[in-house]
TIFI-103129 format. One record per atom (N, C-alpha, C): residue in one letter; x, y, z. Coordinates in steps of 0.001 Angstrom, whole numbers, padded with zeros to 6 digits, always signed. Each point is the difference from the previous one (the first is absolute). Layout:
<nodes>
AXYZ/...
</nodes>
This chain:
<nodes>
M-022364+013273-001142/M+000386-001051-000716/M+000946-000488+000223/R+000983-000988-000359/R+000921-000917-000082/R+001187+000228-001087/I+000972-000069-000196/I+000653+000363-000938/I+001417-000597+000076/R-000160-001039-000967/R+001482-000994+000116/R+001302+000296-000912/I+000750+000275+000596/I+001530+000465-000510/I+001028-000911+000210/D+000385-000477-001733/D+000896-000790-000566/D+001573+001128+000595/L+000871-000599+000713/L+001305+000978+000366/L+001316-000788-001024/A+000964+000932-000323/A+001520-001029+000727/A+000660+001046-000102/Y+000950-000446+000494/Y+000891+000935+000665/Y+001840-000312+000236/D+000914+000328+000133/D+001302-000084+000140/D-000074+000724+001522/G+000238-001472+001196/G+000549+000112+000646/G+001008+000598+000560/G+000691+000528-000864/G+002035-000003+000685/G-000601+001431+000943/G-000510+001138-000627/G+000127+001079+001066/G-001365+000176+000971/F-000471-001037+000114/F-001394+000086+000794/F+000657-000871+002078/H-000463+000646+000731/H-000096-001053+001056/H-000990-001120+000356/G-000335-000104-000896/G-001398-001028+000132/G-001098+000462-000985/W-001491-000059+000289/W-001116-000101-000176/W-000347+000743+000615/A-000561-000341+001507/A-000389+000654+001081/A+000755+001300+000546/A-001180+001269+000128/A+000214+001451-000279/A+000555+000422+001285/Q+001580+000473+000172/Q+000324+000138+001310/Q+000395+001397+000057/P+000319+000432+001604/P+000077+001912-000253/P+001091+000091+000406/G+000619+000548-001567/G+000987+000486-000415/G+001192-000498-001009/L-000648-001215-000342/L+000106-001137-001139/L-000950-000142-001511/R+001215-000159-000202/R-000369-000185-001993/R-000689-001450-000184/T-001410+000054+000076/T-000807-001412-000241/T-000947+000112-001157/V+000008-001507-000557/V-000870+000568-000393/V-001322+000076-000502/Q-000313-000073+001158/Q-001903-000272+000694/Q+000165+002110-000058/G+001053+000540+000776/G-000096+001168+000307/G+000103+001018-001363/E+001098-000788-001215/E-000177+000823-001303/E-001593-000309-000651/L-000318-000795+000106/L-001639-000683-000797/L-000794+000900+000657/S-000405+000187+001200/S-001036+000643+000995/S+000020+000906-000569/A+001199+000612+000155/A+000318+001329+000035/A-000660+000681-001785/A+000700-000875-000925/A-000521+000345-001389/A-001636-000213-000101/A-000310-000412-000121/A-001296-000880+000435/A-000932+001245+000557/A+000237+000724+001373/A-000092+000746+000287/A-000641+001526-000384/T+001272+000046-001270/T-000145+000978-000500/T-000734+000094-001646/A+000725-001020-000486/A-001083-000586-000796/A-001527+000304+000146/L-001294-000286+001096/L-001136-000227+000452/L-000097+001108+000724/R+000980+000966+000061/R-000889+001516+000571/R-000022-000438+001318/V+000121-001035+000749/V-000044-000357+001333/V+000835+000185+001017/P-000387+000503+001305/P+000980+000234+001357/P+000808-001138+000019/S-000437-001252-000354/S+001374-001000+000693/S-001337-001283-000663/V+000759-000899-000446/V-000316-001696-000541/V+000667-000680+001170/E-000865-001027-000046/E+000698-001162+001047/E-000180-001392-001490/L+001335-000577+000409/L+000302-001374-000851/L+000077-001261+000566/V-000255-000690-001014/V+000149-001783+001294/V+000346-001196-001889/C+001305-000286+000386/C+000684-000665-000784/C-000259-001486-000347/A+000431-000461-000786/A+000387-001799+000104/A+000719-000806+001290/G+001483+000791-000412/G+001178-000411+000710/G+000936+001133+000742/R+000194+000211+001323/R+000251+000884+000321/R+002071-000247-000467/T+000835+000110-001149/T+001015+000087-000021/T+000991+000922+000985/D+000993-000502+000425/D+001344+000009+000440/D+000519+001063-000593/T+001208+000626+000629/T+000513+000727-000595/T+001445-000072-001076/G-000478+000600-001038/G+001026-000629-001165/G-000790-001199-000798/V-001305-000308+000246/V-000198-001205-000541/V-000946+000899-001324/H-000051-000630-001118/H-000734+000312-001203/H-001391-000454+000047/A-000972+000430-001327/A-001210-000245+000208/A-000289-000081-001695/R-000015-000716-000739/R-001012-000099-001503/R-001022+000033-000157/G-000174-000831+001537/G-001952-000473-000415/G-000800+000727+001462/Q+000327+001012+000645/Q-000592+000209+001397/Q-001637+000616-000249/V-000555-000453+000794/V-001334+000308-000106/V-000303+000830+001210/V-001044+001045-000642/V-000597+001032+001201/V-001218+000432-000318/H-000656-000027+001366/H-001514+001212+000060/H-000216+000866+001021/L-001130+000812-000360/L+000372+001535-000361/L-001679-000065+000657/D-000917+000725+000813/D-001365+000442-000007/D+000106+001737-000223/V-000965+000375-001072/V-000052+001405-000453/V-001808+000154-000486/E-000148+001385+000298/E-001858+000072-000668/E+000419-000141-001469/P-001228-000547-000175/P+000362+000198-002009/P-000314+001295+000330/D-000520+001292+000116/D-000005+001115-000438/D+000933+000660-000389/A+000961-000463+001311/A+001379+000287+000011/A+001140-000236-001004/L+000065-001397-000410/L+000654-000541-001314/L-000420+000633-001468/A-001836+000465-000028/A-000379+000513-000900/A+001087+001602-000067/R-000470-000027+000906/R+001086+002087+000207/R+001087-000337-000544/S+000905-000438+000425/S+001287-000780+000040/S+000915+000526-001301/A-001357-001307-000672/A+000211+000105-001641/A+000073+001453-000965/G-000664+001139+000956/G+000540+001341-000832/G-001067+000604-001623/R+001131-000025-000154/R-000556+000090-002088/R+000312-001229-000704/S+000790-000681+000681/S+000149-001065-000612/S-000999-000775-000852/P+000019-000677-001541/P-000615-000468-000428/P-000328-001629+000278/D+001093-000407+000717/D+000097-001200+000343/D-001267-000757+001322/P-000060-001144+000081/P-000973-000256+000931/P+000770+000341+001257/P-000483+000018+000896/P+000833+000814+001160/P+001151-001364+000997/L-000384-001352-000436/L+001438-000536+000897/L+001270-000024-001092/E-000381+000283-001076/E+001361-000067-000892/E+000648+001509+000074/A-001168+000978+000406/A+000571+001393+000290/A+001060-000192+001203/L-000783-000890+000719/L+000583-000269+000977/L+001462-000245+000166/V+000257-001119-000912/V+001068-000762-000230/V+001141+001102-000087/R-000585+000339-001067/R+000973+001582-000665/R+000889+000964+000988/R-001318-000084+000834/R+000497+001544+000715/R+000996-000808+001006/L-000468-000863+000411/L+001220-000760+001063/L+000995+000087-000293/N+000204-001209-001339/N+001080+000119-000145/N+000782+001275-000496/G-000851+001328-000510/G+001451+001200-000152/G+000216+001091+001380/I-000808-000789+001105/I+000113+000733+001441/I+001554-001583+000533/L-000389-000821-000013/L+000793-001131+000535/L+001754+000224-000724/P+000852-000426+001029/P+001407-000269-000901/P+000297-000759-000367/A+001107-000369-001109/A-000176-000783-000880/A+000199-001709+000974/D+000809-000128+000742/D-000034-001473+000482/D-001559-000545+000452/V-000931+000827-000319/V-001389-000408+000762/V-000608-000035-001593/R-001046-001023-000256/R-001152+000279-001410/R-000980-000451+000660/V-001249+000374-000495/V-001067-000364+000161/V-000113-000735-000823/R-000433-001239-000230/R-000247-000783-001146/R-001608+000202-000765/R-000748-000365+000543/R-001484+000552+000357/R-000703+000167+000640/A-001201+000600+000029/A-001048+000227+001357/A-001337-001150-000421/V-000721-000156+000759/V-001577-000297-000585/V-000755-000066+000915/E-001327+000087+000081/E-000883-000305+001037/E-000106-000920+000579/A+000151-000408+000994/A+000115-001639+000865/A-001333-000428-000117/A+000212-001306+000020/A-001523-000479+000023/A-000340+000272+001551/P-001559-000487+000624/P-000494-000151+001212/P+000644-000870+000686/G+000700+000219+001240/G+000682-001094+001044/G+001507+000033-000127/F+000640+000441-000997/F+001780+000174-000374/F+000110+000652+001129/D+001333-000778+000695/D+000610+000795+000418/D+001651-000790-000163/A+000552+001459-000830/A+001389-000576-000529/A+000917-000709+001175/R+000121+000302+000989/R+000456-001225+001465/R-000376-001292-000395/F-001566+000257+000625/F-000663-001479+000864/F-000538-000616-000992/S-000430+000403-001046/S-000355-000660-001520/S+000944-000664-000874/A+001318-000065+000552/A+001102-000804-000614/A-000115-001466-000551/L+000497-000701-000827/L-000013-001533+000030/L+001726-000275+000463/W+000241+000727-000917/W+001731-000107+000635/W+001062+001211-000874/R+001041+000194+000725/R+001031+000587-000313/R+000970-001033-000768/R+000740+000928-001385/R+000778-000866-000736/R+001469+000854+000343/Y+001336-000024+000797/Y+001221+000541-000335/Y+000634-000809-000574/A+001261+000737-000692/A+000950-000324-000274/A+001355+000638+000478/Y+001366-000838+000094/Y+000558+000179+000746/Y+001327-000581-001530/R+000910+000841+000236/R+001201+000123-001791/R+001218-000095+000535/V+000326-000853-000155/V+001729-000531+000532/V+000786+000014-000847/A+000907+000944-000230/A+001139-000202-001364/A+001512-001093+000938/D+000062-000997-000232/D+001063-000819+000433/D+001317-000065-000818/T+000094-000245-000873/T+001156+000478-001283/T+000004+001213-000058/P+002312+000211-000572/P-000281+001478-000213/P-000368+000224-001407/A-000426-000889-000860/A-000625+000384-001415/A-001214+000590+000132/A-001123-000610+001401/A-001155+000650+000031/A+000314+000898+000880/V+000499+000452+000676/V-000124+001724+000720/V-000016+000847-000979/D-001116+000814-000193/D-000045+000935-001024/D+000014+001464+001085/P+001039+001018+000037/P-000262+001379+000274/P-001226+000357-000568/L-000420+000051-000597/L-001164+000355-000319/L-001264-000077+000325/V-000239-001904+000987/V-001165+000261+000422/V+000556-000275+001802/R+000761+000919+000016/R+001027-000208+001857/R-001096-000050+000796/G-001296+001457-000041/G-000650-000260+000845/G-001300-000671+000476/H+000017-001091-000966/H-001108-000599+000104/H+000383-001732+000004/V+001384-000859-000334/V+001010-000974-000070/V+000113+000054+001124/L+000666-001023+001024/L+000686-000149+001000/L+001266-000866-001116/A+001002+000746+000079/A+001486-000518+000202/A+000757-000940+000468/W-000146-001790+000100/W+000457-000620+000929/W+001709-000552-000299/P+000656+000016+000917/P+000850-000171+000001/P+000890-001402-000640/R-000982-001000+000070/R+000428-001292+000025/R-001319-001116-000990/P+000343-000859-000847/P-000472-000466-001060/P-001087-000978+000908/L-001620+000235-000290/L-000929-000408+000626/L-000484-001987-000767/D-000371-000470+000699/D-000745-001306-000620/D-000957-000020-000685/V-000523+000286-000866/V-001933-000020-000211/V-001017-001359+000403/D+000588-000689+000039/D-000190-001959+000631/D-000347+000749+001307/L+001023-000234+000419/L-000235+000176+001642/L-000375+001036+000579/L-000317+001590-000420/L-000919+000449+000185/L-001520-000512+000137/N-000782-000663-001199/N-001104-000572-000360/N-000183-000837+000829/E+000972-000691+000685/E+000056-001136+000646/E-000461+000151+001353/A+000843+001134+000677/A-000566+000288+000845/A-001453+001177+000047/A+000050+000800-001173/A-001123+000799+000038/A-001516-000890+000297/V-000176-001199-000473/V-001264-000835-000063/V+000080-000444+001570/L+000565+000027+001009/L-000044-000359+001295/L-000373+000948+000607/L-000123+001760-000163/L-000798+000608+000420/L-001385+000303-000428/V-000333-000515-001159/V-001688+000247-000292/V-001323-000852+000249/G-000547+001054+000384/G-001010-000776+000787/G-000475+001170+001345/E-001146-000836+000624/E-000502+001037+001218/E+001147-000158+001280/H+000328+001186+000387/H+001526-001087+000894/H+000100+002181+000876/D+000088-000791+001704/D+000550+001552+000755/D+001236+000424-000630/F-000185+001266-000823/F+001089+000301-000180/F+000884+000812+000541/A-000104-000402+001713/A+000810+001211+000671/A+001511-000165-000250/S+000662-001311-000048/S+001548+000099+000029/S+000082+001351-001225/F-000400+000409-001298/F-000252+000789-001412/F-000584+001651+000330/C-000047+000082+001414/C-001449+001265-000182/C+001089+000968+001600/K-000206+001055-000374/K+000083+001151+001238/K-001366-000039+001077/Q-000200-000607+001045/Q-000554-000204+000295/Q-001211+001470+000555/R-001040+000316-000172/R-001111+000982+000465/R-000088-000679+001251/E-000734+000789+000739/E-000746-000218+001376/E-001896-000665-000085/G+000061-000401+000054/G-001568-000318-000481/G-000058-000957-001440/A+000577+000366-000435/A+000431-000672-001633/A+000225-001327-000145/T-000925-000959-000885/T+000343-000892-000473/T+001353-000385-000280/T+000354-001171-000443/T+001250+000014-001374/T-000507-001137-001245/I-001094-000410+000471/I-000566-001387-000884/I-000217+000393-001216/R+000485-000334-001008/R-000416+000435-001960/R-000423-001123-000260/V-000030+000100-001014/V-000101-001591-000883/V+001041+000844-001596/L+000947-000921+000472/L+000961+000376-001019/L-000097-000781-001801/Q-000917+000439-000677/Q-000779-000635-001156/Q+001370-000101-000742/E+001268+000583-000407/E+000863-000366-000926/E+001164+000690+000648/L+001155-000763-000427/L+001307+000391+000132/L+000773-000912-000795/S+000722+000558-001382/S+000725-000330-000452/S+000661+000461-000913/W+001463-000662-000332/W+001012+001381-000932/W-000190-000971-001269/R+000890+001327-001023/R+000328-000645-001277/R+001153+001319-000812/R+000669-000548-000701/R+001136+001207-000120/R-000539+000554-001844/L-000048+000904+000310/L-000445+000865-001094/L+001290-000224-001043/P-000736+000749-001224/P+000992-000160-001518/P+001490+001151+000400/S-000285+001154+000681/S+000719+000160+000726/S+001021-000378+001036/G-000258-000515+000017/G+000742-001015+001067/G-000243-000070+001960/V-000692+000995+000051/V-000706+000410+001223/V-000837-001133-000015/L+000437-000144+001688/L-001501-001322+000824/L-000946+000896+000249/E-000968-000420-000027/E-001872+000599+000478/E-000319-000563+000527/A-000382+000180+001503/A-000863-000912+000847/A-001354+000463-000099/T-001624+000016-000325/T-000656-000417+000216/T-000969-000203+001160/V-000103+001155+000979/V-000510-000124+001171/V-001850+000569+000030/R-000878-000964+000415/R-001623+000182-000280/R-000596-000799+001751/A-000526+001173+000644/A-000592-000591+000507/A-001238+000798+000370/D-000961-000203+001098/D-001142+000634+000196/D+000204+001212+000477/A+001303-000610+000944/A+000116+001560+000890/A+001794+000172+000587/F+000591+001097+000212/F+001306-000004+000504/F+000203+000360+001197/C+000383-000658+000878/C+000712+000825+001325/C+001148+001136-000676/H+000053+000906+000907/H+001176+000809-000054/H+001363-001093-000041/S+001074+000312-001208/S+001071-000108+000089/S+000211-001646-001065/M-001331-000731+000323/M+000141-001517-000589/M+000274-000540-001768/V-000028+001210-000501/V+000307-000516-001385/V+002029-000048-000208/R+000312+001192+000893/R+001380-000374+000131/R+000910-000807+000820/S-000847-000301+000736/S+000423-000923+001200/S-000116-001708-000129/L-000925+000183-001382/L-000283-001266-000838/L+001084+000008-001045/V+000039+000666-000556/V+001255+000250-001320/V+001057-000621+000535/G+000361+000858+001421/G+001429+000296+000615/G+000557-001706+000322/C-001041-000724+000624/C+000283-001491+000293/C+000227-000383-001063/L-000769+000381-001144/L+000243-001310-001185/L+001161+000388-000784/L+000679+001191-000152/L+001509+000254-000251/L+001049-000630+000665/A-000607-000568+001300/A+001362-000473+000897/A+000362-001291-000317/V-001497-000474-000673/V+000144-001780-000948/V+000212+000142-000965/G-000533+000963-000835/G+000351+000356-001592/G+001374-000222+000212/E+001251+000585+000496/E+001246-000116+000189/E+000647-000727+000929/G-000431-000812+000177/G+000030-001414+001205/G+000860+000457+000502/R-000581+001123+001005/R+000848+000071+001512/R-001339-001244+001042/R-000539+000369-000213/R-000871-001002+000378/R-001219-001642-000665/P-000257-000752+000512/P-000800-000500-000567/P-001431-000201-000149/V-000379-000580-001071/V-001237-000083-000436/V-001359+000364+001298/A+000319-000725+000907/A-001101-000622+000773/A-000024+001461+001304/W+001118+000514-000112/W-000147+000914+000906/W-000747+001356+000164/A-000827+000063-001354/A-000981+001161-000100/A-000979-000536+000866/A-000657-001329-000191/A-000879-000803+000891/A+000416+000028+001154/D+000977-000226+000260/D+000210+000664+001857/D-000166+001088+000295/V+000544+000683-000581/V-000043+001602+000521/V-001921+000242-000480/L-001048-000109-000646/L-000698+000091+000070/L-000843-000812+000932/A+000567-001165+000676/A-000822-000854+000857/A+000050+000079+001504/A+001393+001305-000008/A+000360+000487+002088/A-000917+000941-000586/E-000857+001360-000650/E-000681+000818+000400/E+000530+001264+001011/R+001546+000467-000436/R+000362+000325+000669/R+000641+000833-000956/R+000598+001598-000048/R+001130+000666-000672/R+000902-000502+000324/D+001748-000279-001190/D+000596-001181+000248/D+001634+001131-000153/A+000439+000596+000468/A+000953+000920-000605/A+000736+000035-001247/S+000571-001817+000041/S+000243-000345-001456/S-000789+000050-001258/V-001187+000395+000139/V-000837+000057-001084/V+000743+001655-000272/A-000492+000243-000658/A+000881+001534-001304/A-001463+000457-000636/V-000049+001270+000972/V-001044+001015-001254/V+000670+000573-000718/V-000701-000613-001455/V+001131+000538-000853/V-000733+001420-000145/H+000821+000764-001082/H+000085+001322-000194/H-001767+000222-000702/A-000165+001133+000216/A-001784+000240-000440/A+000276+000734-001508/H+001183+000320+000033/H-000512+000406-001839/H-000292-000901-001217/G+000395-001370+000643/G+000064-001429-001010/G-001452+000058-000220/L-000817+000156+000567/L-001721-000334+000291/L-001104+001296-000610/T-001117-001396-000630/T-000356+000757-000836/T-001707-000177+000194/L-001012+000770+000545/L-001250+000185+000065/L-000737-000235-002102/E+000169-001336-000099/E-000382-000134-001214/E-001778+000053-000739/E-000705-000768+000862/E-001267-000162-000018/E-000678-000168+001261/V-001220+000314-000226/V-000993-000312+001252/V-001184-000678-000578/A-000904-001343+000114/A-000828-000450-000049/A-001277+000307+000423/Y-001552+000494-000551/Y-001509-000065+000745/Y-000754-000901-000608/P-000975-000907+000680/P-000975-000365-000372/P-000879+000775-001216/P-000592-000751-000169/P-001375+000329-000810/P-000751+001473+001195/D-000402+000456-000919/D-000710+001535+000756/D-001235-001042+000687/A-000848-000656-000021/A-000874-000677+000818/A+000563-000392+001088/E+001303-000276+000222/E+000935-001205+001305/E+000463+001062+000561/L-000021+001610-000414/L+001310+000685+000637/L-000565+000169+001594/G-001484+000415+000318/G-000507-000460+001612/G+000472-001109+000562/A-000154-001024-000513/A+000271-001365+001173/A+001384+000120-000213/R+000608+000398-000536/R+001601+000392+000129/R+000405+000073+000924/V-000294+001897-000002/V+000421+000667+001461/V-000288-001200+000732/E-001385-000206+000133/E-000147-000796+001420/E+000992-000725+000828/L-000146-000952-001153/L+000964-001356-000368/L+001639+000862+000645/T+000647+001079-000329/T+001456+000331-000340/T+000312+000562+001198/R-001786+000711+001051/R+000457+000343+000989/R-000205-001123+001451/A-000171-000705-000231/A-000134-001237+000984/A+001048-000250+000539/R+000451+000320+001188/R+001020-000707+000848/R+000443-001723-000889/R+001738-000044-000116/R+000095-001269-000866/R+000427-000660+001404/E-000062-001141+000251/E+000182-001340+000576/E+001263-000537-000157/K+001011-000168+000514/K+000643-001656-000036/K-000331-000438-000643/P+000015-000731-001221/P+000060-000944-000935/P+000311-001558+000499/
</nodes>
């Protein structure tokens, strides 16, 4: 059977999601905990979005496959249903900076990565002394100059849509950089912190942090609004676009279609994208 796990973590102590020899990663911690909880030699995990070093998640989604008998045995003498018992066991094994929020049996055809319709990230910036809170310094970027939210949004709208985002991605051989950016907008929270909402069908490596870096240059007045469109149109990395620090970025939510459409979504996602 396939199990869907909803997961949250503070990325500050991890070298990203993906397991790496000798480094502490979210995948490494969770796979070890799941193998212990299920009493199996090893567990293969697939996540919705492979977060980079230092990036946080409140709404990460993971799937794993397990024999139903193994799941039942793992509950031991617990009176709770096996999946509820699994959540409790996992959280008892995992370190405090990783929490399993729920575990459910996945519908047929579900794939945490390829079934996803979109991923939503938030990037948070404190651009005034009053908004800088040392208690959340590991989750909010402290920016030394004031930012204009109207300029941020004027530039952001130029980047929304289906484009080749090569200018904002760390290129990987053989991988496409065509993405559908469904939403990119800014608002100022009551705390004074600026929050960017970034939603797309998928993201390439460092894309969100590069988009934010480009917009911050516009928001502080160093670049004109049209510069964001110029960077996008160039379709190549520009050294003048800063890749902002990872700690301001959080994966907030992953959305999936109705169960009956999961298989079709997988096929669509796996199809190679062509330039629009």
